[in-house]
Backbone as a printed PyTorch tensor [residue, N CA C, xyz], in Angstrom:
tensor([[[ 106.6450, -212.5110,   52.2180],
         [ 106.2450, -214.0850,   52.7280],
         [ 105.8120, -213.6400,   53.9940]],

        [[ 104.8630, -214.6340,   53.6600],
         [ 103.7420, -215.2440,   54.8100],
         [ 104.5300, -215.7910,   56.1220]],

        [[ 103.7290, -215.2800,   57.1180],
         [ 104.4630, -215.9390,   58.2820],
         [ 104.3300, -217.6800,   58.2340]],

        [[ 103.4110, -217.8300,   57.5120],
         [ 103.4110, -219.9600,   57.4110],
         [ 104.6870, -220.2030,   56.4020]],

        [[ 104.9380, -219.1130,   55.5600],
         [ 105.9780, -219.6380,   54.6760],
         [ 107.3650, -219.4890,   55.4740]],

        [[ 107.2470, -218.5720,   56.3790],
         [ 108.5920, -218.2830,   57.1040],
         [ 108.3530, -219.2700,   57.9080]],

        [[ 107.7050, -219.7340,   58.6450],
         [ 107.8640, -220.7420,   59.9730],
         [ 108.4880, -222.3320,   59.0720]],

        [[ 107.7600, -222.2980,   57.5970],
         [ 107.9690, -223.4980,   57.2620],
         [ 110.0450, -223.7000,   56.6130]],

        [[ 110.4250, -222.0850,   56.0940],
         [ 111.9390, -221.8690,   55.6580],
         [ 112.0030, -222.5770,   57.1910]],

        [[ 111.7870, -221.3970,   58.2850],
         [ 112.6650, -221.5650,   59.4150],
         [ 112.9150, -223.0750,   60.1590]],

        [[ 111.5230, -223.9060,   59.6790],
         [ 111.7920, -225.4520,   60.0120],
         [ 112.7030, -226.1720,   59.2620]],

        [[ 113.0620, -225.8940,   58.3160],
         [ 113.5810, -226.4180,   57.2490],
         [ 115.1940, -226.3680,   57.3470]],

        [[ 115.3650, -224.8170,   57.6920],
         [ 116.7830, -224.3030,   58.4060],
         [ 117.1360, -224.7110,   59.4650]],

        [[ 116.3090, -225.1590,   60.5570],
         [ 116.6680, -225.5020,   61.7440],
         [ 117.1660, -226.9500,   61.5380]],

        [[ 116.0280, -227.9290,   60.9320],
         [ 116.4290, -229.0950,   60.2550],
         [ 117.8980, -229.7980,   59.6330]],

        [[ 118.3550, -228.6570,   58.8740],
         [ 119.6000, -228.8100,   58.4080],
         [ 120.6810, -227.9110,   59.3980]],

        [[ 120.1590, -227.2830,   60.1390],
         [ 121.5420, -226.9670,   61.3930],
         [ 121.3560, -228.2290,   62.5900]],

        [[ 120.4720, -228.9590,   63.0480],
         [ 120.1930, -230.2820,   63.2860],
         [ 120.8630, -231.2830,   62.5290]],

        [[ 121.2300, -231.2680,   61.4860],
         [ 121.9810, -232.2330,   60.7790],
         [ 123.0770, -232.2130,   60.8050]],

        [[ 123.4850, -230.6000,   61.1800],
         [ 125.1890, -230.3260,   60.7470],
         [ 125.3760, -230.9640,   62.4270]],

        [[ 124.7370, -230.0480,   63.3080],
         [ 124.8510, -230.4630,   64.5850],
         [ 125.1960, -232.2220,   65.0690]],

        [[ 124.4050, -232.9050,   64.8180],
         [ 124.9980, -234.5660,   64.9090],
         [ 125.7270, -234.8610,   64.0510]],

        [[ 125.8490, -234.0850,   62.8180],
         [ 127.3590, -234.7050,   62.2710],
         [ 128.6830, -234.2760,   62.7250]],

        [[ 128.3570, -233.1480,   63.1450],
         [ 129.6760, -232.4800,   63.9250],
         [ 129.7830, -233.7700,   65.4940]],

        [[ 128.8030, -233.7610,   66.1290],
         [ 128.2030, -234.3480,   67.4340],
         [ 128.8570, -235.7930,   67.3880]],

        [[ 129.3180, -236.3670,   66.2650],
         [ 129.5120, -238.0040,   65.7560],
         [ 130.9740, -238.1100,   65.6930]],

        [[ 131.7340, -237.0700,   64.8830],
         [ 133.1090, -236.7730,   65.2880],
         [ 133.2450, -236.4060,   66.8450]],

        [[ 132.6610, -235.7630,   67.1610],
         [ 133.5380, -235.2820,   68.6060],
         [ 133.2620, -236.3970,   69.5130]],

        [[ 132.0600, -237.0980,   69.6620],
         [ 131.6200, -238.1900,   70.4000],
         [ 132.5090, -239.5670,   69.8650]],

        [[ 133.1090, -239.5750,   69.0070],
         [ 134.1670, -240.7350,   68.3470],
         [ 135.5310, -240.5620,   69.4790]],

        [[ 136.0290, -238.9880,   69.0380],
         [ 136.6860, -238.5800,   69.6310],
         [ 137.0360, -238.7610,   71.6920]],

        [[ 136.0330, -238.5890,   72.0380],
         [ 135.4840, -238.8060,   73.3200],
         [ 135.6340, -239.9510,   73.9310]],

        [[ 134.9180, -241.2960,   73.2770],
         [ 134.7650, -242.0980,   73.9140],
         [ 136.2630, -243.0300,   73.3130]],

        [[ 136.6100, -242.7030,   72.5390],
         [ 138.0620, -243.3530,   72.1950],
         [ 139.1560, -242.9980,   73.3710]],

        [[ 138.9740, -241.4320,   73.3960],
         [ 140.7330, -241.2390,   74.1490],
         [ 140.0330, -240.5290,   75.8260]],

        [[ 138.9290, -240.6150,   76.1500],
         [ 138.6560, -240.0200,   77.3370],
         [ 137.9010, -240.9080,   78.3730]],

        [[ 136.5690, -240.9200,   77.7130],
         [ 135.6130, -241.4450,   78.7060],
         [ 134.7650, -242.9120,   78.2670]],

        [[ 134.1350, -243.5520,   79.2100],
         [ 133.3370, -244.4870,   78.5440],
         [ 132.1350, -244.2960,   78.1030]],

        [[ 131.3780, -244.8000,   77.3490],
         [ 130.1900, -244.1210,   76.5830],
         [ 129.1430, -243.5770,   77.2710]],

        [[ 128.9270, -244.2910,   78.6170],
         [ 127.8460, -243.7700,   79.5640],
         [ 127.9020, -242.2640,   80.2220]],

        [[ 129.6650, -242.2510,   80.6270],
         [ 130.0310, -241.5680,   80.8720],
         [ 130.1570, -240.0720,   80.0140]],

        [[ 130.3940, -240.2250,   79.1470],
         [ 130.3430, -239.4650,   78.0160],
         [ 129.1550, -238.2320,   77.6900]],

        [[ 128.3170, -239.8620,   77.6030],
         [ 126.5950, -239.3300,   77.3320],
         [ 126.4520, -238.1990,   78.4320]],

        [[ 126.8470, -238.3800,   79.4620],
         [ 126.0340, -238.2560,   81.0070],
         [ 126.4160, -236.8900,   80.8670]],

        [[ 127.8180, -236.5400,   80.8830],
         [ 128.2130, -234.9490,   80.3230],
         [ 128.0080, -233.9570,   79.1820]],

        [[ 127.7610, -234.9670,   78.1470],
         [ 127.0560, -234.5540,   77.3480],
         [ 125.6010, -233.7290,   77.4710]],

        [[ 125.0560, -234.2990,   78.4170],
         [ 123.2190, -234.3870,   78.3120],
         [ 123.3820, -232.9190,   79.4290]],

        [[ 124.5310, -233.1990,   80.4200],
         [ 124.2960, -232.2430,   81.3110],
         [ 124.6930, -230.7390,   80.8230]],

        [[ 126.3240, -230.6640,   80.0120],
         [ 126.5450, -229.5350,   79.3190],
         [ 125.6340, -228.7860,   78.4340]],

        [[ 124.7670, -229.4490,   77.9530],
         [ 123.8080, -228.9900,   76.8080],
         [ 122.5690, -228.6640,   77.6730]],

        [[ 122.0680, -229.3560,   78.8080],
         [ 121.1690, -228.7570,   79.5520],
         [ 121.5730, -227.3820,   80.0620]],

        [[ 122.5220, -227.1820,   80.9620],
         [ 123.3230, -225.9530,   81.4350],
         [ 123.4790, -224.8290,   80.0040]],

        [[ 123.8310, -225.3120,   79.1790],
         [ 124.0240, -224.2740,   77.9930],
         [ 122.8850, -223.5170,   77.5190]],

        [[ 121.7480, -224.2830,   77.0760],
         [ 120.4400, -224.1560,   76.6180],
         [ 119.8550, -223.4930,   77.9980]],

        [[ 119.8120, -223.9140,   79.1690],
         [ 119.5740, -223.2860,   80.0230],
         [ 119.2830, -221.6240,   80.2740]],

        [[ 120.9050, -221.4920,   79.9940],
         [ 121.1060, -220.2520,   80.0600],
         [ 121.1800, -219.4570,   78.9360]],

        [[ 121.1820, -219.7440,   77.7570],
         [ 120.6860, -219.2730,   76.6910],
         [ 118.8910, -218.5340,   76.6500]],

        [[ 118.3860, -219.7270,   77.0430],
         [ 117.1150, -219.4520,   76.9290],
         [ 116.3590, -218.8820,   78.3170]],

        [[ 116.3580, -219.0600,   79.1580],
         [ 116.4120, -218.9950,   80.9170],
         [ 115.1120, -217.8420,   81.1120]],

        [[ 115.0590, -216.4370,   79.8270],
         [ 114.1880, -216.1130,   80.1160],
         [ 112.4930, -216.7630,   79.4640]],

        [[ 112.9060, -217.0980,   78.1810],
         [ 111.4450, -218.2320,   78.2760],
         [ 111.0240, -218.8580,   79.2200]],

        [[ 112.2050, -219.9330,   79.2730],
         [ 111.7960, -220.9460,   80.2790],
         [ 110.7910, -220.4160,   81.8240]],

        [[ 111.3440, -219.3910,   82.0420],
         [ 110.8340, -218.6280,   83.2220],
         [ 109.0570, -218.5090,   83.0630]],

        [[ 109.1830, -217.3540,   81.1590],
         [ 108.1660, -217.3860,   80.8310],
         [ 107.0320, -218.5120,   80.3910]],

        [[ 107.0160, -219.3900,   80.2000],
         [ 106.4270, -220.5810,   79.8690],
         [ 106.1170, -221.5170,   80.8900]],

        [[ 107.0350, -221.6260,   81.6450],
         [ 106.9780, -222.4540,   82.8150],
         [ 105.2550, -222.2130,   83.7880]],

        [[ 104.7900, -221.0770,   83.6940],
         [ 103.6430, -220.4170,   84.0200],
         [ 102.5730, -221.1270,   83.8450]],

        [[ 102.5630, -222.0830,   82.5480],
         [ 101.5830, -222.5680,   81.8490],
         [ 101.7940, -223.9190,   81.7820]],

        [[ 102.6340, -224.4670,   82.5440],
         [ 102.6900, -225.7090,   82.3540],
         [ 102.0380, -226.6140,   83.3920]],

        [[ 101.0450, -227.7330,   82.3400],
         [ 100.5190, -228.5290,   82.9790],
         [ 100.9420, -229.5090,   83.3060]],

        [[ 100.0030, -230.7810,   84.2070],
         [ 100.8870, -232.1380,   84.5600],
         [ 100.8640, -232.8030,   82.9060]],

        [[  99.7670, -232.6430,   82.0670],
         [  99.9770, -233.3550,   80.9200],
         [ 100.8850, -232.9260,   80.3160]],

        [[ 100.9560, -231.7880,   80.4260],
         [ 102.2970, -230.9900,   79.0370],
         [ 103.5230, -231.5090,   79.8940]],

        [[ 103.7680, -231.3020,   81.1260],
         [ 105.2340, -231.9470,   81.7100],
         [ 105.1150, -233.5190,   81.3830]],

        [[ 104.2830, -234.5230,   81.6420],
         [ 104.5840, -235.5920,   80.9510],
         [ 105.4610, -235.7800,   79.7800]],

        [[ 105.0150, -234.6110,   79.0840],
         [ 104.8190, -235.3960,   77.0920],
         [ 106.6240, -234.6650,   77.7460]],

        [[ 107.0380, -233.6360,   77.7740],
         [ 108.0360, -233.0420,   78.0830],
         [ 109.0030, -234.2800,   78.6790]],

        [[ 108.4830, -234.8360,   79.6750],
         [ 109.2000, -235.2340,   80.3290],
         [ 109.5980, -236.4930,   79.8100]],

        [[ 108.3250, -237.0830,   79.4050],
         [ 109.1350, -238.4730,   77.6660],
         [ 110.0780, -238.1700,   76.6600]],

        [[ 109.7850, -236.7710,   76.2810],
         [ 111.0380, -236.2730,   75.2780],
         [ 112.2370, -235.9950,   75.6090]],

        [[ 112.0540, -235.9760,   77.0750],
         [ 113.4250, -235.6340,   77.8770],
         [ 114.1310, -237.3910,   78.0660]],

        [[ 113.4120, -237.8210,   78.7130],
         [ 113.7630, -239.3370,   78.9630],
         [ 114.4500, -240.0620,   77.3690]],

        [[ 113.1480, -240.1550,   76.3100],
         [ 113.3140, -240.2590,   74.9200],
         [ 115.3000, -239.7770,   74.5880]],

        [[ 115.0290, -238.5220,   74.4330],
         [ 116.3990, -237.8610,   74.3280],
         [ 117.4960, -238.3430,   74.6000]],

        [[ 117.2810, -238.3560,   76.0830],
         [ 118.5880, -239.0860,   77.0100],
         [ 119.0800, -240.4730,   76.5280]],

        [[ 118.1760, -241.1220,   76.1660],
         [ 118.3250, -242.5150,   76.2040],
         [ 118.9360, -242.7980,   74.3880]],

        [[ 118.7150, -241.9240,   73.4410],
         [ 118.8460, -241.8010,   72.3570],
         [ 120.9150, -241.5230,   72.0860]],

        [[ 120.7830, -240.5960,   72.9440],
         [ 121.9870, -239.7600,   73.0300],
         [ 122.9010, -241.0850,   73.9590]],

        [[ 122.5520, -241.6210,   74.7560],
         [ 123.1130, -243.1920,   75.3970],
         [ 123.2470, -243.8880,   74.2510]],

        [[ 122.1830, -244.6180,   74.3050],
         [ 122.4710, -245.3640,   72.9640],
         [ 123.7880, -245.1560,   72.0610]],

        [[ 123.7090, -244.0750,   71.3000],
         [ 124.2590, -243.0350,   70.0780],
         [ 125.7100, -243.1970,   70.6830]],

        [[ 125.7900, -242.9370,   71.6550],
         [ 127.3890, -243.4760,   72.6120],
         [ 127.8010, -244.7190,   72.5860]],

        [[ 127.1130, -245.4030,   72.7440],
         [ 127.2890, -246.7220,   72.8830],
         [ 127.4590, -247.3780,   71.5890]],

        [[ 126.6750, -247.1690,   70.6510],
         [ 126.8510, -247.4570,   69.5110],
         [ 128.2420, -247.2190,   68.4120]],

        [[ 128.1030, -246.0050,   68.8410],
         [ 130.1050, -245.6010,   68.3550],
         [ 130.8860, -246.1140,   69.3780]],

        [[ 131.0510, -246.4780,   70.2360],
         [ 132.0800, -247.4580,   70.8320],
         [ 132.1390, -248.6000,   70.6110]],

        [[ 130.8140, -249.5280,   70.1690],
         [ 131.2100, -250.4070,   69.5710],
         [ 130.9180, -250.7440,   67.8130]],

        [[ 130.9760, -249.8530,   67.1000],
         [ 130.6790, -250.2430,   66.0310],
         [ 131.1500, -248.8760,   65.1040]],

        [[ 131.7480, -249.0300,   64.2300],
         [ 131.9590, -248.0910,   63.1700],
         [ 131.2790, -247.3100,   62.7140]],

        [[ 131.9950, -245.7860,   62.4220],
         [ 130.9930, -244.6960,   62.1240],
         [ 130.2320, -244.9100,   61.1230]],

        [[ 130.7240, -245.5280,   59.7460],
         [ 130.2090, -245.5030,   58.6890],
         [ 128.9240, -246.4470,   58.6970]],

        [[ 128.9190, -247.2280,   59.4630],
         [ 127.8070, -248.1920,   60.2790],
         [ 126.6560, -247.5000,   60.7590]],

        [[ 127.4520, -247.0320,   61.8270],
         [ 126.6490, -246.4240,   63.1310],
         [ 125.3980, -245.6310,   62.2180]],

        [[ 125.9520, -244.5850,   62.0070],
         [ 125.6070, -243.3490,   61.4700],
         [ 124.4170, -243.5790,   60.5640]],

        [[ 124.5110, -244.2450,   59.2010],
         [ 123.3510, -244.9230,   58.3780],
         [ 122.3480, -245.1690,   59.4770]],

        [[ 122.8940, -246.4420,   60.3850],
         [ 121.5560, -246.9360,   61.1160],
         [ 121.0060, -245.7800,   61.7520]],

        [[ 121.4760, -244.9890,   62.4640],
         [ 120.6200, -244.2980,   63.2790],
         [ 120.0430, -243.3580,   62.6840]],

        [[ 120.4130, -243.0820,   61.4080],
         [ 119.5730, -241.6790,   60.2600],
         [ 118.0690, -242.9420,   60.1450]],

        [[ 117.7180, -243.9260,   60.6290],
         [ 116.7390, -244.5310,   60.0500],
         [ 115.8250, -244.2480,   61.3100]],

        [[ 116.1150, -243.0690,   61.9310],
         [ 114.8510, -242.9230,   63.1130],
         [ 113.6900, -242.1930,   62.5930]],

        [[ 113.5830, -241.5770,   61.5460],
         [ 112.4290, -240.8740,   60.8920],
         [ 111.7550, -242.3240,   60.5200]],

        [[ 111.9070, -243.2610,   60.2650],
         [ 110.7030, -244.5500,   60.2460],
         [ 110.2850, -244.6620,   61.3540]],

        [[ 111.0900, -244.5810,   62.4450],
         [ 110.4080, -244.6610,   63.9660],
         [ 108.9350, -243.7070,   64.4760]],

        [[ 109.7110, -242.1380,   63.8180],
         [ 109.0560, -241.2360,   63.5660],
         [ 107.3590, -241.4730,   63.2900]],

        [[ 107.8440, -241.7820,   61.7380],
         [ 106.6610, -242.0380,   60.9140],
         [ 105.4000, -243.1270,   61.8590]],

        [[ 105.9180, -244.4920,   61.9760],
         [ 105.1150, -245.7050,   62.4900],
         [ 104.3070, -244.5790,   63.6180]],

        [[ 105.2260, -243.8790,   64.7030],
         [ 104.4930, -243.4070,   65.7840],
         [ 103.4670, -242.2800,   65.3020]],

        [[ 104.1590, -241.2480,   63.8950],
         [ 103.4140, -240.5100,   63.4970],
         [ 101.5850, -241.2120,   63.5730]],

        [[ 101.7550, -242.0270,   62.4060],
         [ 100.6420, -242.7700,   61.9960],
         [  99.8110, -243.4850,   63.2080]],

        [[ 100.1100, -243.3320,   63.8400],
         [  99.5810, -244.5840,   65.1950],
         [  98.8730, -243.0610,   66.1390]],

        [[  99.7960, -242.2270,   66.3130],
         [  99.2780, -241.2830,   67.6940],
         [  98.9920, -239.9460,   66.8750]],

        [[  99.2840, -239.7400,   65.6150],
         [  99.3030, -238.2370,   65.2560],
         [  97.7940, -237.8910,   63.8210]],

        [[  96.9790, -239.0540,   63.7510],
         [  96.7880, -239.2350,   62.4120],
         [  95.9280, -237.8520,   62.1990]],

        [[  95.6420, -237.2140,   63.0850],
         [  94.8290, -235.6850,   63.0240],
         [  95.4070, -234.3850,   62.9040]],

        [[  96.5700, -234.6200,   63.3870],
         [  97.9920, -233.2150,   62.9320],
         [  98.7110, -233.7760,   61.7520]],

        [[  99.1850, -234.5690,   61.5390],
         [ 100.0940, -235.0670,   60.4960],
         [  99.5600, -235.5300,   59.2680]],

        [[  99.8710, -235.8280,   58.2770],
         [  99.4640, -236.7990,   57.5090],
         [ 100.4290, -237.3480,   56.3770]],

        [[ 100.5240, -238.5450,   56.7370],
         [ 101.7870, -239.0180,   55.6820],
         [ 100.7470, -239.4380,   54.0750]],

        [[ 101.6550, -239.4430,   53.4410],
         [ 101.0600, -239.3800,   51.9540],
         [ 102.4000, -240.9370,   51.3540]],

        [[ 101.9480, -241.1800,   50.0900],
         [ 102.6860, -241.9070,   49.6760],
         [ 104.1550, -241.7180,   49.3800]],

        [[ 104.8730, -240.1570,   48.9470],
         [ 105.5630, -240.1970,   48.6070],
         [ 106.2630, -240.1380,   49.9470]],

        [[ 106.2680, -239.6280,   51.0690],
         [ 106.9630, -239.7000,   52.5710],
         [ 106.8870, -241.0170,   52.8200]],

        [[ 106.2750, -241.8000,   52.3990],
         [ 106.8000, -243.6000,   52.6550],
         [ 107.2200, -243.9950,   51.5900]],

        [[ 107.1790, -243.6130,   50.5940],
         [ 108.3830, -244.2980,   49.7260],
         [ 109.8370, -243.8620,   49.8840]],

        [[ 110.0060, -241.6280,   50.2470],
         [ 111.6360, -241.9050,   50.5700],
         [ 112.0640, -242.4530,   52.0890]],

        [[ 110.9900, -242.5800,   52.8500],
         [ 111.3480, -243.1640,   54.1160],
         [ 112.1560, -245.2070,   53.7110]],

        [[ 111.2770, -245.4010,   52.4830],
         [ 111.4660, -246.6570,   52.3690],
         [ 112.9560, -246.7460,   51.6250]],

        [[ 113.3640, -245.5510,   50.9150],
         [ 114.4330, -245.7050,   50.1580],
         [ 115.7760, -245.3130,   51.1450]],

        [[ 115.0830, -244.6500,   52.3800],
         [ 116.2870, -244.2390,   53.2910],
         [ 116.7310, -245.3450,   53.9830]],

        [[ 115.8750, -246.5940,   54.3130],
         [ 116.2820, -247.7410,   54.6080],
         [ 116.8760, -248.6170,   53.7650]],

        [[ 116.6470, -248.4360,   52.5420],
         [ 117.3560, -249.3960,   51.2000],
         [ 118.7820, -248.7610,   51.4940]],

        [[ 119.1780, -247.3400,   51.4130],
         [ 120.4990, -247.0330,   51.3260],
         [ 120.9470, -247.5480,   52.3950]],

        [[ 120.3920, -247.5250,   53.9400],
         [ 121.3700, -248.3570,   55.0650],
         [ 121.2990, -249.6800,   54.6640]],

        [[ 120.5880, -250.3660,   53.7800],
         [ 120.9480, -251.9020,   54.0490],
         [ 121.7650, -251.9170,   53.1780]],

        [[ 121.8630, -251.0190,   52.4850],
         [ 123.5320, -251.1730,   51.0910],
         [ 124.5050, -250.4400,   51.6150]],

        [[ 124.4430, -249.6870,   52.1690],
         [ 125.5200, -249.4060,   52.9080],
         [ 126.3490, -250.3570,   53.8690]],

        [[ 125.4580, -250.8560,   54.5420],
         [ 125.8480, -251.7540,   56.2150],
         [ 125.8900, -253.3590,   55.3850]],

        [[ 125.4960, -253.6090,   54.1600],
         [ 125.6760, -254.9630,   53.5420],
         [ 127.5860, -254.6750,   52.4510]],

        [[ 127.6400, -253.7170,   52.1900],
         [ 128.8250, -252.9380,   51.7400],
         [ 130.0000, -252.9680,   52.4910]],

        [[ 129.9470, -252.7550,   53.2920],
         [ 131.1650, -252.5400,   54.6010],
         [ 131.3860, -253.6300,   55.3570]],

        [[ 130.7440, -254.4950,   55.0890],
         [ 131.1630, -256.1170,   55.9650],
         [ 131.4630, -257.0060,   54.7090]]])
């Protein structure tokens, strides 16, 4: 298998791992906000513990790569961190205020935001095809169907 093929397979496996992790955190977060903490406190603890665990696991890589950091790359990492922290916080607030069966599909529309931002900012790096856009439309239609049938 070529290196490019291995990278693509690793990307797909990682995406599936992400889906499983987010599926688990949905149930765990619901338990936490129902029984232990308000959503903002729960999201803060979640982010702090996640940061500590990742820092411990990847400490060698962090020290190696921090030497290459530039102001521009630091700004992108800062934007990713802030966006991710707000995403987790909104997720916990949503779970606190709405049923999982509605909140989870709505949050699953995040690829649409990614598609729009990709179209605007990453035209030279990523290519949007008709098939990708059509698949995204189906995601939204699925969310509309789920949300309308549960109300």
